[in-house]
MARLOFI-265772 format. One line per field, with one value per residue (C-alpha): residue number from 1; residue in three letters; x, y, z. Coordinates in steps of 0.2 Angstrom, whole numbers. Layout:
<sites>
num c(NUM,...)
residuo c(ALA,...)
east c(X,...)
north c(Y,...)
up c(Z,...)
</sites>
This chain:
<sites>
num c(1,2,3,4,5,6,7,8,9,10,11,12,13,14,15,16,17,18,19,20,21,22,23,24,25,26,27,28,29,30,31,32,33,34,35,36,37,38,39,40,41,42,43,44,45,46,47,48,49,50,51,52,53,54,55,56,57,58,59,60,61,62,63,64,65,66,67,68,69,70,71,72,73,74,75,76,77,78,79,80,81,82,83,84,85,86,87,88,89,90,91,92,93,94,95,96,97,98,99,100,101,102,103,104,105,106,107,108,109,110,111,112,113,114,115,116,117,118,119,120,121,122,123,124,125,126,127,128,129,130,131,132,133,134,135,136,137,138,139,140,141,142,143,144,145,146,147,148,149,150,151,152,153,154,155,156,157,158,159,160,161,162,163,164,165,166,167,168,169,170,171,172,173,174,175,176,177,178,179,180,181,182,183,184,185,186,187,188,189)
residuo c(MET,GLN,ALA,PRO,GLU,THR,ASP,ASN,ASN,GLU,PRO,GLY,ALA,PRO,GLY,LEU,LYS,GLU,ALA,GLY,GLU,ALA,PRO,GLY,GLY,PRO,GLU,PRO,ASP,LEU,GLU,LYS,ALA,ARG,ALA,GLU,ALA,ALA,GLU,TRP,GLN,ASP,ARG,PHE,LEU,ARG,LYS,ALA,ALA,GLU,PHE,GLU,ASN,TYR,ARG,LYS,ARG,MET,GLY,LYS,GLU,ASN,ALA,ASP,ALA,MET,MET,LEU,ALA,LYS,SER,SER,VAL,LEU,LEU,GLU,PHE,LEU,PRO,VAL,VAL,ASP,ALA,CYS,GLU,ARG,ALA,LEU,GLU,THR,MET,GLU,LYS,GLY,GLY,SER,VAL,PRO,GLU,ALA,VAL,ARG,GLN,TYR,HIS,GLU,GLY,VAL,GLN,LEU,LEU,TYR,ARG,GLN,LEU,LEU,ASP,THR,PHE,SER,ARG,ALA,GLY,VAL,VAL,PRO,ILE,GLU,SER,GLU,GLY,LYS,PRO,PHE,ASP,PRO,HIS,LEU,HIS,GLU,ALA,LEU,SER,SER,LEU,ASN,ASP,ALA,GLY,CYS,ARG,GLU,ASP,THR,VAL,VAL,GLN,GLU,LEU,ARG,ARG,GLY,TYR,LEU,PHE,LYS,ASP,ARG,LEU,LEU,ARG,PRO,ALA,GLN,VAL,ILE,VAL,ALA,VAL,SER,SER,GLU,ALA,GLN,GLU,GLY,GLU,GLU,SER)
east c(0,7,8,-4,6,8,14,29,28,11,13,7,19,26,45,49,54,57,78,89,75,78,68,66,62,73,75,90,101,100,103,120,124,124,133,146,148,149,163,172,168,174,191,193,192,204,218,216,218,235,240,236,249,262,263,264,277,286,288,293,306,312,311,322,336,336,341,352,359,362,367,380,387,385,394,410,409,408,428,432,422,427,447,440,434,448,461,449,450,470,473,462,473,488,493,503,500,509,500,501,493,480,476,475,465,450,452,446,435,428,428,420,407,403,404,392,377,379,372,359,352,353,343,359,358,373,365,368,377,385,375,360,353,364,351,357,349,362,377,391,397,416,420,413,416,415,410,399,394,383,369,373,368,370,383,401,411,409,423,417,399,385,374,354,350,333,324,336,352,369,380,379,389,406,405,409,395,393,391,388,403,394,390,408,413,400,408,427,422)
north c(1,16,32,47,59,74,91,99,116,118,133,123,107,104,106,113,130,140,137,151,160,171,175,193,187,182,199,206,192,193,212,207,194,205,222,206,199,216,220,204,207,227,218,206,221,231,218,211,229,228,214,219,236,227,216,228,238,223,219,238,239,220,227,243,232,222,239,245,229,229,246,243,230,238,254,243,243,258,263,248,257,273,266,258,275,283,269,271,289,289,276,284,299,292,292,274,260,243,230,224,241,237,220,229,241,231,221,235,240,224,222,241,237,221,229,241,229,221,239,239,224,226,242,256,270,284,304,313,329,340,357,351,361,361,347,346,331,321,332,337,353,354,371,385,391,410,405,416,405,394,401,401,387,372,358,365,350,331,325,309,302,298,286,282,265,261,278,281,289,277,292,310,316,325,342,360,373,389,406,423,435,444,429,422,442,438,425,429,445)
up c(0,-5,6,2,-6,2,-8,4,-2,5,19,32,30,45,49,29,24,10,7,12,19,37,52,44,25,11,6,17,15,-4,-3,6,-5,-22,-13,-10,-25,-31,-19,-23,-43,-42,-32,-47,-59,-51,-48,-68,-72,-60,-68,-85,-83,-75,-86,-100,-90,-90,-108,-109,-99,-105,-124,-116,-108,-123,-134,-119,-122,-140,-141,-131,-140,-157,-150,-147,-167,-173,-167,-180,-192,-189,-192,-208,-216,-209,-218,-234,-235,-232,-246,-258,-255,-263,-279,-288,-274,-276,-280,-261,-254,-267,-261,-242,-247,-256,-240,-231,-243,-241,-222,-220,-233,-221,-205,-215,-220,-203,-196,-210,-204,-186,-189,-188,-200,-201,-196,-213,-207,-221,-225,-214,-201,-182,-170,-154,-152,-166,-167,-155,-159,-157,-169,-176,-192,-200,-216,-227,-239,-227,-215,-199,-190,-202,-201,-209,-209,-201,-189,-183,-192,-179,-179,-176,-169,-172,-172,-155,-155,-155,-155,-159,-174,-171,-182,-185,-187,-198,-186,-191,-191,-175,-165,-166,-160,-147,-139,-140,-131)
</sites>
């Protein structure tokens, strides 16, 4: 024989309460839970944003450190490039040269081209200075020259070539800058 079915959801059923019902009713607990959930969600979003900012900052710092390391290595090779340029300039000024010197000249030219190709692939480009306006961010003025044929603050001569590494200054160009006669007289007095 089966027991009669009873509806346990009837208000008059003995010993049964609605799930989560507090003595004061369900609304105060529900509002408290919603407020707590909103607070935890806010904390989570803030921590997620902090972590994202940290990740971006660390990525930028790593990239900067890598650029600094590459720059320092590339700077070590610039004197070699300078020496090749001076050697080639000296050899080209000479008249007739013996075969051994000519072969040496070709070897230095090959080395120089290889260095420039390697620099180019790495993102190093020379700064074009002569005839350009003086830029203190790119040039280091070693001297000034009163040159009537040039506009004031124009680079007259490049003494040592400067280089950029991926749009950042690797080494400034050392230059001589044209000045007006009034400006030069003002410096001397």
